[in-house]
N, CA and C atoms as a LAMMPS dump frame, in Angstrom:
ITEM: TIMESTEP
0
ITEM: NUMBER OF ATOMS
378
ITEM: BOX BOUNDS ff ff ff
-5.0000000000000000e+02 5.0000000000000000e+02
-5.0000000000000000e+02 5.0000000000000000e+02
-5.0000000000000000e+02 5.0000000000000000e+02
ITEM: ATOMS id mol type element x y z
1 1 1 N -475.127 -72.695 221.005
2 1 2 C -475.137 -72.362 219.436
3 1 3 C -475.791 -72.852 218.835
4 2 1 N -476.413 -71.79 217.611
5 2 2 C -477.464 -72.356 216.889
6 2 3 C -476.983 -72.22 215.459
7 3 1 N -476.542 -73.324 214.538
8 3 2 C -476.169 -73.088 213.136
9 3 3 C -477.205 -72.66 212.478
10 4 1 N -478.396 -73.052 212.545
11 4 2 C -479.756 -73.036 211.727
12 4 3 C -479.728 -71.096 211.817
13 5 1 N -479.414 -70.784 210.861
14 5 2 C -479.16 -68.894 210.881
15 5 3 C -479.884 -68.637 208.948
16 6 1 N -481.28 -67.975 209.033
17 6 2 C -481.427 -67.672 207.665
18 6 3 C -480.391 -66.486 207.301
19 7 1 N -480.017 -66.612 205.691
20 7 2 C -479.232 -65.425 205.042
21 7 3 C -480.199 -65.203 204.091
22 8 1 N -480.005 -64.113 203.856
23 8 2 C -478.62 -63.336 204.162
24 8 3 C -478.723 -62.454 205.573
25 9 1 N -477.408 -61.986 205.942
26 9 2 C -477.298 -61.436 207.615
27 9 3 C -477.038 -59.822 207.126
28 10 1 N -477.545 -59.464 208.113
29 10 2 C -477.746 -57.631 207.899
30 10 3 C -476.348 -57.102 209.084
31 11 1 N -475.791 -56.32 208.383
32 11 2 C -474.538 -55.889 209.844
33 11 3 C -474.624 -54.904 209.982
34 12 1 N -474.465 -53.835 210.799
35 12 2 C -474.341 -52.704 211.436
36 12 3 C -473.142 -52.463 211.875
37 13 1 N -472.491 -51.656 211.027
38 13 2 C -471.375 -51.4 211.204
39 13 3 C -471.026 -50.405 212.202
40 14 1 N -469.691 -49.972 212.348
41 14 2 C -469.518 -48.909 213.555
42 14 3 C -469.852 -47.619 213.014
43 15 1 N -469.705 -47.309 212.006
44 15 2 C -470.219 -45.98 211.109
45 15 3 C -471.756 -45.898 211.353
46 16 1 N -472.69 -47.211 211.381
47 16 2 C -474.066 -46.995 211.324
48 16 3 C -474.264 -47.278 209.786
49 17 1 N -473.499 -47.913 208.917
50 17 2 C -474.084 -48.229 207.958
51 17 3 C -474.641 -49.801 208.333
52 18 1 N -474.984 -49.838 207.27
53 18 2 C -475.684 -51.277 206.996
54 18 3 C -475.769 -52.349 205.895
55 19 1 N -474.733 -53.395 205.944
56 19 2 C -474.54 -54.033 204.867
57 19 3 C -474.941 -55.105 204.743
58 20 1 N -475.271 -55.749 203.797
59 20 2 C -475.681 -57.266 203.671
60 20 3 C -474.771 -58.146 203.106
61 21 1 N -474.685 -59.458 203.888
62 21 2 C -474.089 -60.531 203.605
63 21 3 C -474.985 -61.848 202.87
64 22 1 N -474.39 -61.963 201.795
65 22 2 C -475.217 -63.21 201.405
66 22 3 C -475.061 -64.564 201.908
67 23 1 N -473.873 -64.881 201.921
68 23 2 C -473.767 -66.291 202.486
69 23 3 C -472.758 -66.571 203.66
70 24 1 N -472.557 -67.555 204.467
71 24 2 C -471.37 -68.003 205.415
72 24 3 C -470.056 -67.909 205.008
73 25 1 N -469.713 -67.759 203.536
74 25 2 C -468.365 -67.853 203.175
75 25 3 C -467.74 -66.593 202.964
76 26 1 N -469.18 -65.403 202.905
77 26 2 C -468.419 -64.115 202.719
78 26 3 C -468.369 -63.832 203.771
79 27 1 N -468.706 -63.784 205.273
80 27 2 C -468.495 -63.009 206.47
81 27 3 C -467.257 -62.365 206.668
82 28 1 N -466.28 -63.526 206.398
83 28 2 C -465.032 -62.692 206.875
84 28 3 C -464.133 -62.055 205.451
85 29 1 N -465.5 -62.21 204.211
86 29 2 C -464.579 -61.242 203.181
87 29 3 C -464.831 -60.158 203.402
88 30 1 N -466.027 -59.963 204.142
89 30 2 C -466.609 -58.351 204.506
90 30 3 C -465.815 -57.92 205.93
91 31 1 N -465.559 -58.564 206.506
92 31 2 C -465.631 -58.177 208.438
93 31 3 C -464.118 -58.969 208.772
94 32 1 N -463.244 -58.143 209.242
95 32 2 C -462.396 -58.957 210.175
96 32 3 C -462.894 -59.841 211.229
97 33 1 N -462.196 -60.913 211.34
98 33 2 C -462.731 -61.742 212.607
99 33 3 C -462.535 -61.025 214.108
100 34 1 N -460.883 -60.242 214.134
101 34 2 C -460.895 -59.379 215.452
102 34 3 C -461.58 -58.598 215.634
103 35 1 N -462.221 -57.884 214.493
104 35 2 C -463.139 -56.634 214.609
105 35 3 C -464.937 -57.553 215.235
106 36 1 N -465.187 -58.74 214.781
107 36 2 C -466.18 -59.079 215.25
108 36 3 C -466.075 -59.636 216.818
109 37 1 N -465.261 -60.171 217.008
110 37 2 C -464.571 -60.791 218.337
111 37 3 C -464.543 -59.599 219.409
112 38 1 N -464.567 -58.519 218.749
113 38 2 C -464.634 -57.3 219.669
114 38 3 C -465.905 -56.767 219.715
115 39 1 N -467.126 -56.979 219.347
116 39 2 C -468.206 -56.844 219.138
117 39 3 C -468.548 -55.289 218.319
118 40 1 N -467.737 -55.287 217.425
119 40 2 C -468.152 -53.745 216.82
120 40 3 C -468.688 -53.538 215.992
121 41 1 N -469.675 -55.087 216.001
122 41 2 C -470.803 -54.863 214.681
123 41 3 C -471.991 -55.545 215.288
124 42 1 N -473.048 -55.269 214.883
125 42 2 C -474.323 -55.676 215.149
126 42 3 C -475.019 -57.073 214.146
127 43 1 N -475.25 -58.001 214.487
128 43 2 C -476.128 -58.804 213.225
129 43 3 C -477.093 -59.312 213.491
130 44 1 N -478.116 -59.458 212.113
131 44 2 C -479.158 -59.668 212.321
132 44 3 C -479.151 -60.782 210.966
133 45 1 N -480.155 -61.69 211.131
134 45 2 C -480.259 -62.837 210.15
135 45 3 C -481.611 -62.493 209.148
136 46 1 N -481.801 -62.944 208.302
137 46 2 C -482.776 -62.293 207.652
138 46 3 C -484.166 -62.298 207.988
139 47 1 N -484.274 -62.624 209.151
140 47 2 C -485.833 -62.523 209.657
141 47 3 C -485.886 -61.577 210.63
142 48 1 N -484.518 -60.743 210.512
143 48 2 C -484.19 -59.809 211.936
144 48 3 C -484.089 -60.32 213.127
145 49 1 N -483.57 -61.254 213.445
146 49 2 C -483.255 -62.247 214.591
147 49 3 C -481.955 -61.613 214.798
148 50 1 N -481.38 -61.109 215.722
149 50 2 C -480.213 -60.318 216.555
150 50 3 C -479.394 -62.119 216.3
151 51 1 N -477.733 -61.775 216.303
152 51 2 C -476.816 -62.769 215.937
153 51 3 C -475.439 -62.23 216.574
154 52 1 N -474.847 -63.591 217.299
155 52 2 C -473.647 -63.003 217.576
156 52 3 C -473.067 -64.089 216.743
157 53 1 N -471.853 -63.873 216.273
158 53 2 C -471.128 -64.836 215.16
159 53 3 C -470.118 -64.864 216.03
160 54 1 N -469.513 -66.33 216.166
161 54 2 C -468.422 -66.753 217.277
162 54 3 C -467.344 -67.05 216.315
163 55 1 N -466.511 -66.696 216.837
164 55 2 C -465.123 -66.959 216.385
165 55 3 C -464.005 -67.578 216.705
166 56 1 N -463.31 -68.576 216.461
167 56 2 C -462.471 -69.686 216.946
168 56 3 C -461.255 -69.757 215.909
169 57 1 N -460.194 -69.316 216.8
170 57 2 C -458.88 -69.529 215.543
171 57 3 C -459.259 -68.893 214.409
172 58 1 N -459.835 -67.337 214.397
173 58 2 C -460.011 -66.849 213.107
174 58 3 C -460.946 -67.115 212.239
175 59 1 N -461.625 -68.01 212.325
176 59 2 C -462.756 -68.44 211.395
177 59 3 C -464.05 -68.259 212.62
178 60 1 N -465.08 -68.484 211.45
179 60 2 C -466.373 -68.233 211.957
180 60 3 C -466.747 -69.854 212.426
181 61 1 N -467.1 -70.12 213.545
182 61 2 C -467.211 -71.293 213.996
183 61 3 C -468.785 -71.87 214.686
184 62 1 N -469.407 -70.392 214.551
185 62 2 C -471.032 -70.717 214.31
186 62 3 C -471.723 -69.644 214.664
187 63 1 N -473.205 -69.376 215.403
188 63 2 C -473.948 -68.361 215.976
189 63 3 C -474.289 -68.806 216.894
190 64 1 N -475.19 -67.461 217.643
191 64 2 C -475.902 -67.411 218.757
192 64 3 C -476.667 -66.544 218.841
193 65 1 N -478.078 -66.649 219.044
194 65 2 C -479.09 -65.985 218.766
195 65 3 C -479.08 -65.138 219.733
196 66 1 N -479.032 -64.213 220.123
197 66 2 C -479.002 -62.553 220.929
198 66 3 C -480.009 -61.565 221.022
199 67 1 N -480.156 -60.472 221.757
200 67 2 C -480.718 -59.803 221.596
201 67 3 C -480.121 -58.362 221.474
202 68 1 N -480.051 -57.688 220.472
203 68 2 C -479.136 -56.973 220.214
204 68 3 C -479.481 -55.279 220.953
205 69 1 N -478.572 -54.309 220.874
206 69 2 C -479.408 -53.411 221.794
207 69 3 C -480.36 -52.595 220.974
208 70 1 N -480.128 -52.838 219.512
209 70 2 C -481.351 -52.455 218.494
210 70 3 C -481.91 -53.04 217.981
211 71 1 N -482.929 -52.953 217.111
212 71 2 C -483.615 -54.073 216.066
213 71 3 C -482.964 -53.754 215.109
214 72 1 N -483.224 -54.626 213.893
215 72 2 C -482.838 -54.452 212.509
216 72 3 C -483.33 -53.221 211.952
217 73 1 N -484.843 -52.728 212.682
218 73 2 C -485.537 -52.421 211.96
219 73 3 C -484.96 -50.595 212.266
220 74 1 N -484.769 -50.841 213.443
221 74 2 C -484.042 -49.623 214.138
222 74 3 C -482.619 -48.935 213.287
223 75 1 N -481.644 -50.275 213.303
224 75 2 C -480.728 -49.793 212.189
225 75 3 C -481.052 -49.139 211.318
226 76 1 N -481.95 -50.1 210.148
227 76 2 C -482.182 -49.339 208.866
228 76 3 C -482.397 -47.961 209.222
229 77 1 N -483.209 -47.519 209.885
230 77 2 C -484.05 -46.291 210.211
231 77 3 C -482.85 -45.369 210.607
232 78 1 N -481.938 -45.603 211.394
233 78 2 C -480.584 -44.607 211.452
234 78 3 C -479.783 -44.41 210.459
235 79 1 N -479.446 -45.578 209.633
236 79 2 C -479.006 -45.674 208.183
237 79 3 C -479.456 -44.576 207.291
238 80 1 N -480.919 -45.163 207.078
239 80 2 C -482.016 -44.012 206.447
240 80 3 C -481.709 -42.525 206.738
241 81 1 N -481.398 -42.288 207.966
242 81 2 C -481.555 -40.986 208.517
243 81 3 C -479.952 -40.452 207.73
244 82 1 N -478.939 -41.11 208.016
245 82 2 C -477.529 -40.967 207.471
246 82 3 C -477.8 -40.427 205.584
247 83 1 N -478.472 -41.284 205.185
248 83 2 C -478.782 -41.299 203.884
249 83 3 C -479.22 -39.614 203.266
250 84 1 N -479.921 -39.61 204.489
251 84 2 C -481.009 -38.554 203.943
252 84 3 C -480.24 -37.138 204.409
253 85 1 N -479.354 -37.015 205.381
254 85 2 C -478.425 -36.199 205.727
255 85 3 C -477.557 -35.941 204.253
256 86 1 N -477.378 -36.783 203.35
257 86 2 C -476.569 -36.751 202.053
258 86 3 C -477.843 -36.557 201.072
259 87 1 N -478.549 -36.659 201.09
260 87 2 C -479.858 -36.331 200.308
261 87 3 C -480.864 -36.91 199.839
262 88 1 N -480.81 -38.263 200.467
263 88 2 C -481.403 -39.289 199.969
264 88 3 C -482.522 -39.905 200.469
265 89 1 N -483.615 -40.038 200.156
266 89 2 C -484.654 -40.571 201.132
267 89 3 C -484.857 -41.916 200.956
268 90 1 N -485.126 -42.829 202.408
269 90 2 C -485.423 -44.028 202.151
270 90 3 C -487.075 -43.847 203.008
271 91 1 N -487.201 -45.059 202.484
272 91 2 C -488.805 -45.675 203.309
273 91 3 C -488.487 -46.651 203.864
274 92 1 N -488.121 -47.262 205.122
275 92 2 C -488.01 -48.298 205.793
276 92 3 C -489.117 -48.838 206.363
277 93 1 N -490.335 -48.774 205.393
278 93 2 C -491.202 -49.846 205.847
279 93 3 C -490.935 -51.158 204.817
280 94 1 N -491.445 -52.263 205.034
281 94 2 C -491.435 -53.465 204.764
282 94 3 C -490.792 -54.565 205.404
283 95 1 N -490.343 -55.597 204.519
284 95 2 C -489.633 -56.748 205.122
285 95 3 C -487.82 -55.622 204.9
286 96 1 N -487.107 -56.674 205.917
287 96 2 C -485.76 -56.351 205.438
288 96 3 C -485.042 -56.558 204.375
289 97 1 N -485.713 -57.637 203.377
290 97 2 C -485.052 -57.249 201.987
291 97 3 C -485.92 -56.447 201.075
292 98 1 N -486.949 -55.94 201.62
293 98 2 C -487.665 -54.614 200.815
294 98 3 C -486.951 -53.526 201.12
295 99 1 N -486.627 -53.121 202.776
296 99 2 C -486.257 -52.274 202.678
297 99 3 C -484.372 -51.999 202.148
298 100 1 N -483.832 -53.244 202.172
299 100 2 C -482.393 -53.442 201.83
300 100 3 C -482.491 -52.394 199.971
301 101 1 N -483.106 -53.214 199.226
302 101 2 C -483.873 -52.917 198.107
303 101 3 C -483.66 -51.128 198.203
304 102 1 N -484.549 -50.784 198.717
305 102 2 C -484.664 -49.248 198.813
306 102 3 C -483.648 -48.28 199.23
307 103 1 N -482.82 -49.44 200.237
308 103 2 C -481.401 -48.55 200.571
309 103 3 C -480.767 -48.463 199.533
310 104 1 N -480.584 -49.681 198.824
311 104 2 C -479.55 -49.766 197.643
312 104 3 C -479.756 -48.723 196.485
313 105 1 N -481.138 -48.607 196.08
314 105 2 C -481.459 -47.625 195.215
315 105 3 C -481.338 -46.364 196.137
316 106 1 N -481.539 -45.878 196.908
317 106 2 C -481.262 -44.658 197.635
318 106 3 C -479.694 -44.254 197.109
319 107 1 N -478.702 -45.237 197.64
320 107 2 C -477.407 -45.559 197.478
321 107 3 C -476.841 -44.98 195.918
322 108 1 N -477.535 -45.619 195.164
323 108 2 C -477.136 -45.376 193.922
324 108 3 C -477.491 -43.943 193.125
325 109 1 N -478.618 -43.729 193.771
326 109 2 C -479.137 -42.011 193.338
327 109 3 C -477.785 -41.165 194.055
328 110 1 N -477.416 -41.342 195.345
329 110 2 C -476.659 -40.483 195.902
330 110 3 C -475.139 -40.622 195.094
331 111 1 N -475.077 -41.801 194.318
332 111 2 C -473.669 -41.754 193.626
333 111 3 C -473.657 -41.207 191.885
334 112 1 N -474.657 -41.141 191.589
335 112 2 C -474.851 -40.768 190.024
336 112 3 C -475.167 -39.277 190.268
337 113 1 N -475.917 -38.786 191.372
338 113 2 C -476.483 -37.449 191.556
339 113 3 C -474.594 -36.591 191.232
340 114 1 N -474.935 -35.577 190.573
341 114 2 C -473.441 -35.056 190.377
342 114 3 C -473.545 -33.93 192.197
343 115 1 N -472.208 -33.817 192.479
344 115 2 C -471.74 -33.264 193.39
345 115 3 C -471.952 -31.66 193.554
346 116 1 N -471.528 -31.447 194.537
347 116 2 C -471.856 -29.523 194.51
348 116 3 C -470.991 -29.14 193.931
349 117 1 N -469.866 -29.616 194.205
350 117 2 C -468.554 -28.697 193.172
351 117 3 C -468.922 -28.792 191.674
352 118 1 N -469.135 -30.315 191.161
353 118 2 C -469.461 -30.654 189.654
354 118 3 C -470.578 -29.586 189.344
355 119 1 N -471.638 -29.014 189.706
356 119 2 C -472.612 -28.226 189.625
357 119 3 C -472.338 -27.228 189.903
358 120 1 N -471.636 -27.054 190.548
359 120 2 C -471.165 -25.431 190.455
360 120 3 C -470.123 -25.128 189.531
361 121 1 N -469.357 -25.733 189.406
362 121 2 C -468.351 -25.551 188
363 121 3 C -468.921 -25.773 186.597
364 122 1 N -470.241 -26.392 186.665
365 122 2 C -471.095 -26.361 185.491
366 122 3 C -471.812 -25.082 185.168
367 123 1 N -472.269 -24.682 186.21
368 123 2 C -472.883 -23.37 186.134
369 123 3 C -472.089 -22.417 185.783
370 124 1 N -470.644 -22.164 186.09
371 124 2 C -469.864 -21.322 185.724
372 124 3 C -469.371 -21.199 184.633
373 125 1 N -469.558 -22.468 183.701
374 125 2 C -469.178 -22.454 182.309
375 125 3 C -470.328 -22.354 181.258
376 126 1 N -471.592 -22.426 182.102
377 126 2 C -472.421 -22.029 180.889
378 126 3 C -473.014 -20.378 180.534
């Protein structure tokens, strides 16, 4: 067990989305212990090293360094493809922190962009 983990953690959820967890006490805020125990997610530390989060009695008890099936870079690339299907482009070059910032910018652009239906309705009223 290795408790020396660099935060933030990056997590690939079961749907391919990548989220970031800023601190130890936020892990169970974002994720359920049972899902972590069931290996529904992949974890990496700030340096991109694979992690397993250890759960004991429903609480985070530590970390173990592991080799995930995919790298953090690959997880970001997969997530960027999902965002591209929704109309946002993400450059996945750089450090994990830089890529994270680009992903957030892309997600914000999707949230602020008018949807198809609102564009259609707006064009009908002109």
